[in-house]
Backbone as CSV, one residue per row, in Angstrom:
resi,resn,N_x,N_y,N_z,CA_x,CA_y,CA_z,C_x,C_y,C_z
1,MET,0.848,-1.173,0.000,0.000,0.000,0.000,0.895,1.238,0.000
2,ASN,0.469,2.275,-0.733,1.236,3.514,-0.766,0.393,4.663,-0.228
3,ARG,1.016,5.840,-0.152,0.353,7.014,0.436,0.006,8.070,-0.604
4,ILE,-0.047,7.712,-1.871,-0.304,8.706,-2.919,-1.654,9.384,-2.685
5,ARG,-2.708,8.601,-2.500,-4.049,9.170,-2.306,-4.071,10.081,-1.078
6,HIS,-3.492,9.601,0.015,-3.473,10.384,1.254,-2.780,11.728,1.046
7,LEU,-1.610,11.725,0.424,-0.855,12.970,0.222,-1.551,13.885,-0.779
8,ARG,-2.154,13.312,-1.820,-2.873,14.119,-2.816,-4.054,14.819,-2.151
9,LYS,-4.856,14.071,-1.390,-6.041,14.652,-0.757,-5.659,15.651,0.333
10,ALA,-4.553,15.414,1.007,-4.095,16.346,2.039,-3.781,17.712,1.445
11,GLN,-3.481,17.742,0.147,-3.216,19.006,-0.540,-4.461,19.563,-1.223
12,GLY,-5.588,18.868,-1.100,-6.817,19.327,-1.746,-6.792,19.140,-3.248
13,MET,-5.999,18.191,-3.721,-5.819,17.967,-5.150,-6.705,16.805,-5.611
14,THR,-7.327,16.957,-6.774,-8.123,15.875,-7.345,-7.219,14.921,-8.120
15,GLN,-7.742,13.744,-8.449,-6.991,12.806,-9.280,-6.711,13.425,-10.648
16,GLY,-7.679,14.172,-11.164,-7.500,14.828,-12.461,-6.358,15.839,-12.456
17,ALA,-6.257,16.608,-11.356,-5.181,17.600,-11.255,-3.824,16.908,-11.174
18,LEU,-3.743,15.820,-10.409,-2.476,15.084,-10.332,-2.144,14.465,-11.691
19,ALA,-3.152,13.922,-12.364,-2.943,13.340,-13.690,-2.382,14.385,-14.655
20,ALA,-2.915,15.608,-14.599,-2.426,16.684,-15.472,-0.966,17.001,-15.181
21,ARG,-0.593,17.039,-13.890,0.808,17.303,-13.525,1.733,16.189,-13.995
22,LEU,1.209,14.967,-14.010,2.022,13.812,-14.407,1.987,13.554,-15.908
23,GLY,1.057,14.201,-16.619,0.929,13.963,-18.051,0.352,12.591,-18.351
24,THR,-0.606,12.164,-17.529,-1.230,10.851,-17.700,-2.731,10.989,-17.490
25,SER,-3.428,9.877,-17.455,-4.886,9.899,-17.295,-5.297,9.768,-15.830
26,THR,-6.525,10.178,-15.547,-7.089,10.020,-14.208,-7.173,8.539,-13.853
27,ALA,-7.492,7.694,-14.835,-7.578,6.249,-14.592,-6.227,5.689,-14.142
28,THR,-5.151,6.182,-14.739,-3.820,5.715,-14.347,-3.504,6.145,-12.921
29,VAL,-3.847,7.382,-12.564,-3.618,7.851,-11.190,-4.401,6.979,-10.216
30,SER,-5.651,6.664,-10.545,-6.469,5.805,-9.691,-5.802,4.442,-9.505
31,ARG,-5.282,3.884,-10.582,-4.621,2.572,-10.499,-3.316,2.651,-9.712
32,LEU,-2.593,3.758,-9.820,-1.366,3.934,-9.037,-1.690,4.041,-7.548
33,GLU,-2.764,4.776,-7.213,-3.159,4.947,-5.816,-3.613,3.633,-5.173
34,SER,-4.278,2.811,-5.948,-4.801,1.551,-5.398,-3.826,0.395,-5.580
35,ALA,-2.635,0.689,-6.075,-1.574,-0.303,-6.276,-1.934,-1.332,-7.347
36,ASP,-2.838,-0.973,-8.277,-3.116,-1.848,-9.415,-1.970,-1.807,-10.424
37,ILE,-1.187,-0.726,-10.371,0.020,-0.592,-11.194,1.205,-0.581,-10.240
38,ARG,2.222,-1.327,-10.581,3.419,-1.357,-9.746,4.149,-0.016,-9.840
39,LEU,4.541,0.513,-8.682,5.250,1.789,-8.638,6.731,1.576,-8.968
40,SER,7.119,1.999,-10.141,8.525,1.936,-10.523,9.250,3.141,-9.936
41,ALA,10.566,3.117,-9.986,11.351,4.260,-9.507,10.998,5.508,-10.317
42,ASP,10.719,5.333,-11.606,10.344,6.456,-12.462,9.031,7.086,-11.989
43,TRP,8.011,6.231,-11.746,6.732,6.738,-11.252,6.896,7.404,-9.892
44,LEU,7.652,6.780,-8.992,7.865,7.369,-7.667,8.440,8.774,-7.763
45,GLY,9.454,8.929,-8.614,10.082,10.239,-8.787,9.122,11.283,-9.333
46,LYS,8.357,10.907,-10.375,7.400,11.843,-10.983,6.302,12.256,-9.994
47,ILE,5.758,11.269,-9.284,4.668,11.554,-8.347,5.167,12.387,-7.171
48,ALA,6.341,12.037,-6.653,6.919,12.802,-5.541,7.119,14.255,-5.941
49,GLU,7.625,14.479,-7.136,7.834,15.858,-7.617,6.495,16.583,-7.763
50,ALA,5.503,15.909,-8.335,4.188,16.524,-8.536,3.518,16.882,-7.214
51,LEU,3.784,16.082,-6.175,3.171,16.329,-4.863,4.084,17.134,-3.939
52,GLY,5.284,17.441,-4.401,6.212,18.237,-3.598,6.697,17.510,-2.357
53,THR,6.972,16.227,-2.486,7.421,15.420,-1.355,8.538,14.486,-1.802
54,GLY,9.067,13.728,-0.897,10.092,12.755,-1.238,9.481,11.420,-1.619
55,ALA,10.210,10.642,-2.416,9.719,9.333,-2.844,9.452,8.423,-1.644
56,ALA,10.277,8.510,-0.611,10.085,7.669,0.579,8.764,7.997,1.273
57,ASP,8.329,9.269,1.226,7.051,9.660,1.842,5.864,8.993,1.153
58,LEU,6.019,8.666,-0.135,4.934,8.020,-0.870,4.717,6.589,-0.400
59,LEU,5.773,5.984,0.098,5.676,4.597,0.537,5.260,4.496,1.991
60,GLY,5.592,5.496,2.803,5.157,5.557,4.192,5.717,4.441,5.037
61,GLU,5.213,4.380,6.238,5.592,3.356,7.200,4.756,2.116,6.945
62,GLY,5.356,0.969,6.945,4.676,-0.282,6.645,3.462,-0.562,7.511
63,GLY,3.561,-0.444,8.823,2.468,-0.820,9.700,1.541,0.322,10.051
64,GLU,1.854,1.527,9.688,1.048,2.681,10.092,-0.143,2.857,9.165
65,ARG,-1.329,3.008,9.726,-2.535,3.234,8.934,-2.717,4.739,8.758
66,GLN,-2.912,5.144,7.528,-3.150,6.551,7.241,-4.649,6.823,7.252
67,VAL,-5.013,8.005,7.698,-6.410,8.422,7.712,-6.685,9.138,6.393
68,ASP,-7.676,8.669,5.662,-8.022,9.222,4.362,-8.719,10.571,4.540
69,TRP,-8.127,11.654,4.045,-8.694,13.002,4.122,-9.709,13.167,3.003
70,LEU,-10.970,13.476,3.336,-12.033,13.596,2.351,-12.176,15.001,1.792
71,GLY,-11.947,16.009,2.604,-12.140,17.395,2.196,-12.870,18.147,3.293
72,GLU,-13.594,19.213,2.902,-14.253,20.071,3.887,-15.735,20.189,3.576
73,ALA,-16.568,20.014,4.603,-18.024,20.130,4.455,-18.421,21.606,4.472
74,GLY,-19.037,22.045,3.383,-19.488,23.430,3.284,-20.811,23.639,3.998
75,PRO,-21.419,24.832,3.866,-22.668,25.154,4.574,-23.822,24.217,4.232
76,ASP,-23.794,23.609,3.036,-24.858,22.692,2.617,-24.537,21.235,2.947
77,GLY,-23.388,20.997,3.613,-23.000,19.643,3.981,-22.185,18.911,2.926
78,TRP,-22.162,19.429,1.682,-21.379,18.780,0.625,-19.893,18.933,0.920
79,ILE,-19.153,17.876,0.728,-17.719,17.871,1.004,-16.965,18.163,-0.280
80,GLU,-16.172,19.210,-0.234,-15.385,19.648,-1.387,-13.902,19.447,-1.093
81,ALA,-13.120,19.310,-2.153,-11.670,19.166,-1.991,-11.124,20.380,-1.248
82,ALA,-10.265,20.137,-0.295,-9.635,21.206,0.485,-8.337,20.657,1.066
83,ARG,-7.425,21.554,1.319,-6.159,21.160,1.949,-6.435,20.744,3.387
84,ALA,-5.805,19.648,3.808,-5.974,19.185,5.187,-5.387,20.221,6.133
85,PRO,-6.060,20.501,7.246,-5.529,21.476,8.203,-4.248,20.954,8.856
86,ASP,-3.472,21.880,9.425,-2.192,21.535,10.043,-2.315,20.432,11.077
87,PHE,-3.382,20.440,11.860,-3.487,19.470,12.931,-4.072,18.129,12.472
88,ALA,-4.340,17.977,11.155,-4.868,16.704,10.667,-3.873,15.572,10.887
89,GLY,-2.571,15.838,10.888,-1.563,14.810,11.111,-1.626,14.192,12.493
90,LEU,-2.285,14.864,13.441,-2.435,14.314,14.784,-3.235,13.021,14.801
91,ILE,-4.086,12.818,13.799,-4.945,11.640,13.809,-4.399,10.500,12.966
92,ASP,-3.294,10.706,12.246,-2.698,9.610,11.489,-2.268,8.510,12.445
93,GLY,-2.419,7.283,12.023,-2.026,6.157,12.838,-3.090,5.711,13.824
94,ILE,-4.269,6.350,13.805,-5.369,5.942,14.687,-5.766,4.512,14.326
95,ASN,-6.011,3.692,15.310,-6.312,2.290,15.079,-7.806,2.079,14.831
96,LEU,-8.251,2.349,13.606,-9.617,2.090,13.164,-9.528,1.249,11.895
97,PRO,-10.528,0.428,11.612,-10.447,-0.440,10.439,-10.384,0.314,9.109
98,ASP,-11.117,1.405,8.953,-11.111,2.173,7.700,-11.373,3.646,8.029
99,PRO,-10.358,4.337,8.586,-10.580,5.703,9.064,-10.611,6.733,7.939
100,VAL,-11.481,7.732,8.107,-11.551,8.875,7.212,-11.644,10.133,8.062
101,SER,-11.280,11.270,7.492,-11.416,12.538,8.206,-11.934,13.602,7.244
102,ALA,-12.586,14.595,7.808,-13.115,15.709,7.020,-13.134,16.950,7.899
103,GLY,-13.006,18.089,7.265,-13.098,19.360,7.967,-14.511,19.901,7.887
104,ILE,-14.834,20.798,8.795,-16.136,21.476,8.785,-15.870,22.918,8.389
105,GLY,-16.476,23.336,7.277,-16.239,24.673,6.753,-17.270,25.694,7.161
106,ALA,-18.348,25.257,7.820,-19.401,26.159,8.291,-20.166,25.451,9.405
107,ASP,-20.643,26.221,10.398,-21.403,25.631,11.501,-22.573,24.817,10.955
108,GLN,-22.744,23.604,11.482,-23.889,22.768,11.131,-24.035,21.648,12.145
109,GLY,-25.292,21.439,12.586,-25.539,20.425,13.607,-24.662,20.686,14.820
110,PRO,-24.036,19.630,15.357,-23.199,19.799,16.547,-21.788,20.301,16.247
111,PHE,-21.479,20.538,14.972,-20.117,20.885,14.571,-19.978,22.377,14.264
112,ARG,-18.773,22.890,14.479,-18.476,24.302,14.261,-17.430,24.463,13.168
113,ASP,-17.484,25.599,12.508,-16.508,25.926,11.472,-15.098,25.723,12.026
114,GLY,-14.288,24.954,11.309,-12.917,24.700,11.730,-12.715,23.366,12.434
115,ASP,-13.815,22.678,12.806,-13.677,21.363,13.438,-13.082,20.365,12.445
116,LEU,-12.447,19.349,12.963,-11.928,18.238,12.177,-12.576,16.968,12.704
117,LEU,-13.207,16.195,11.817,-13.880,14.961,12.209,-13.033,13.754,11.851
118,LEU,-12.985,12.796,12.741,-12.396,11.489,12.472,-13.546,10.501,12.520
119,ALA,-13.684,9.688,11.474,-14.818,8.771,11.377,-14.351,7.385,10.939
120,ALA,-15.152,6.381,11.255,-14.905,5.004,10.835,-15.864,4.687,9.689
121,ARG,-15.298,4.379,8.519,-16.113,4.091,7.337,-16.685,2.677,7.429
122,LEU,-17.965,2.566,7.059,-18.658,1.278,7.047,-19.079,0.937,5.616
123,PRO,-19.108,-0.331,5.257,-19.616,-0.706,3.935,-21.114,-0.469,3.833
124,ARG,-21.607,-0.422,2.634,-23.019,-0.137,2.369,-23.947,-1.090,3.127
125,ASP,-23.584,-2.363,3.222,-24.434,-3.342,3.901,-24.586,-3.070,5.393
126,ASP,-23.686,-2.282,5.975,-23.753,-1.959,7.403,-24.335,-0.577,7.668
127,MET,-24.890,0.040,6.633,-25.450,1.386,6.744,-26.511,1.480,7.838
128,HIS,-27.280,0.416,8.057,-28.350,0.418,9.057,-27.819,0.694,10.469
129,LEU,-26.534,0.456,10.702,-25.949,0.701,12.024,-25.881,2.196,12.362
130,LEU,-26.029,3.045,11.354,-25.929,4.493,11.573,-27.277,5.212,11.494
131,VAL,-28.365,4.469,11.448,-29.689,5.099,11.398,-29.880,5.956,12.650
132,ASN,-30.387,7.165,12.430,-30.621,8.181,13.456,-29.322,8.776,14.002
133,ARG,-28.245,8.650,13.266,-26.959,9.208,13.684,-26.407,10.140,12.604
134,VAL,-25.595,11.070,13.052,-24.866,11.932,12.119,-23.779,11.083,11.471
135,CYS,-23.585,11.270,10.170,-22.554,10.502,9.480,-22.014,11.276,8.282
136,LEU,-20.870,10.830,7.815,-20.334,11.241,6.529,-20.790,10.160,5.559
137,ALA,-21.195,10.534,4.358,-21.693,9.540,3.408,-21.174,9.851,2.009
138,ALA,-20.870,8.787,1.262,-20.435,8.931,-0.129,-21.550,8.449,-1.047
139,LEU,-21.838,9.246,-2.061,-22.808,8.849,-3.063,-22.119,7.965,-4.090
140,CYS,-22.907,7.199,-4.805,-22.351,6.303,-5.816,-21.599,7.071,-6.911
141,ASP,-21.921,8.350,-7.105,-21.230,9.143,-8.136,-19.931,9.774,-7.626
142,GLY,-19.543,9.487,-6.367,-18.273,9.980,-5.828,-18.388,11.206,-4.943
143,ARG,-19.520,11.925,-5.001,-19.681,13.080,-4.124,-19.899,12.613,-2.692
144,MET,-19.580,13.477,-1.714,-19.725,13.129,-0.301,-20.475,14.238,0.427
145,ARG,-21.171,13.846,1.502,-21.975,14.813,2.254,-22.033,14.421,3.730
146,LEU,-22.117,15.440,4.566,-22.337,15.276,6.000,-23.837,15.385,6.236
147,GLY,-24.408,14.480,7.033,-25.840,14.539,7.302,-26.232,13.548,8.381
148,ARG,-27.537,13.375,8.553,-28.075,12.415,9.520,-28.818,11.343,8.728
149,LEU,-28.525,10.085,9.028,-29.176,8.972,8.357,-30.468,8.641,9.097
150,LEU,-31.606,8.797,8.429,-32.916,8.515,9.025,-33.627,7.445,8.212
151,TRP,-34.491,6.692,8.875,-35.249,5.647,8.205,-36.721,5.801,8.564
152,PRO,-37.451,6.614,7.792,-38.888,6.796,8.061,-39.622,5.461,7.959
153,GLN,-40.648,5.256,8.789,-41.372,3.988,8.831,-41.955,3.594,7.482
154,GLU,-42.429,4.572,6.730,-43.069,4.275,5.450,-42.065,4.048,4.314
155,ALA,-40.792,4.277,4.554,-39.782,4.158,3.502,-39.147,2.768,3.477
156,ALA,-38.799,2.336,2.282,-38.135,1.039,2.116,-36.660,1.128,2.483
157,ARG,-36.103,2.329,2.392,-34.679,2.526,2.670,-34.481,3.806,3.482
158,PRO,-33.333,3.904,4.164,-33.055,5.146,4.895,-32.754,6.300,3.942
159,ALA,-32.693,7.503,4.492,-32.389,8.701,3.712,-31.342,9.517,4.458
160,LEU,-30.537,10.278,3.727,-29.537,11.163,4.325,-30.134,12.562,4.396
161,VAL,-30.331,13.038,5.623,-30.959,14.335,5.860,-29.869,15.339,6.219
162,PRO,-29.825,16.493,5.531,-28.815,17.505,5.870,-28.981,18.009,7.295
163,LEU,-27.914,18.528,7.877,-27.955,19.030,9.248,-28.553,20.430,9.323
164,LYS,-28.751,21.078,8.176,-29.409,22.388,8.122,-30.761,22.244,7.457
165,ASP,-31.750,23.000,7.932,-33.096,22.959,7.371,-33.120,23.519,5.954
166,GLY,-34.080,23.023,5.153,-34.314,23.568,3.825,-33.454,22.982,2.723
167,LEU,-32.628,22.001,3.016,-31.778,21.383,1.997,-32.366,20.040,1.592
168,PRO,-32.120,19.574,0.357,-32.740,18.332,-0.113,-32.242,17.089,0.630
169,VAL,-33.177,16.153,0.825,-32.886,14.853,1.440,-32.436,13.907,0.336
170,LEU,-31.430,13.071,0.624,-30.931,12.116,-0.362,-31.358,10.700,0.004
171,PRO,-31.937,9.965,-0.959,-32.277,8.574,-0.663,-31.013,7.744,-0.475
172,ALA,-31.024,6.818,0.469,-29.838,6.019,0.783,-29.453,5.088,-0.356
173,ALA,-30.377,4.816,-1.285,-30.049,3.963,-2.425,-28.893,4.558,-3.225
174,GLU,-28.692,5.874,-3.095,-27.632,6.551,-3.825,-26.306,6.541,-3.062
175,LEU,-26.268,5.944,-1.873,-25.059,5.969,-1.049,-24.217,4.712,-1.258
176,SER,-22.893,4.895,-1.361,-22.007,3.735,-1.500,-21.413,3.326,-0.159
177,TRP,-21.196,4.293,0.746,-20.725,3.993,2.095,-21.092,5.133,3.027
178,THR,-21.046,4.823,4.319,-21.255,5.827,5.352,-20.125,5.705,6.367
179,ALA,-19.902,6.760,7.119,-18.855,6.748,8.148,-19.374,7.467,9.383
180,ARG,-19.191,6.843,10.533,-19.654,7.421,11.790,-18.555,8.262,12.415
181,PRO,-18.804,9.563,12.626,-17.811,10.386,13.331,-17.607,9.871,14.759
182,LEU,-16.351,9.661,15.117,-16.000,9.169,16.453,-15.281,10.211,17.284
183,LEU,-14.710,11.195,16.605,-13.912,12.198,17.295,-14.014,13.503,16.534
184,SER,-14.197,14.590,17.256,-14.205,15.921,16.674,-13.105,16.739,17.355
185,LEU,-12.183,17.254,16.567,-11.107,18.101,17.104,-11.447,19.550,16.817
186,ARG,-11.241,20.399,17.821,-11.539,21.817,17.667,-10.362,22.625,18.209
187,ARG,-9.930,23.596,17.426,-8.858,24.489,17.879,-9.363,25.363,19.010
188,LEU,-8.512,25.599,19.977,-8.881,26.481,21.082,-8.421,27.895,20.802
């Protein structure tokens, strides 16, 4: 496993932007991040230069789990690409099965602008475990949103309800995964 995705997202960079810097396709960047393509010394050098880091940083520590930075939740709960805050490194190495983190860009629900969330990602089949809870959720099209997962009695599936009034509710059929926030960090 490598740290390309982690370092790219920590800079608020999309796969497309990294692909443009490397002179390759987004599909190739995706395959490099997921280790579907073997990282040669040539690729390591190019990627390290594009990300402004050393080749050794791309490989990381063997046993250390990196927390996947998702971006920042705006006033509508949608998570957009953003640079990871300085204190995001404090949560690297947390012992969770599939940790993710996101910033809060505007007050919403129990969270305040500037908070950093650490969450445990669950597969789609375990989504029911987060009913009536605040969660981070990914849509099948790749977009992500902060909201509350509710399951109305008359509905066949749960829905993702925004933490602010007046915003559209998303049916859970459109969700690929959810993540339960376990820790919120706030600057003093």
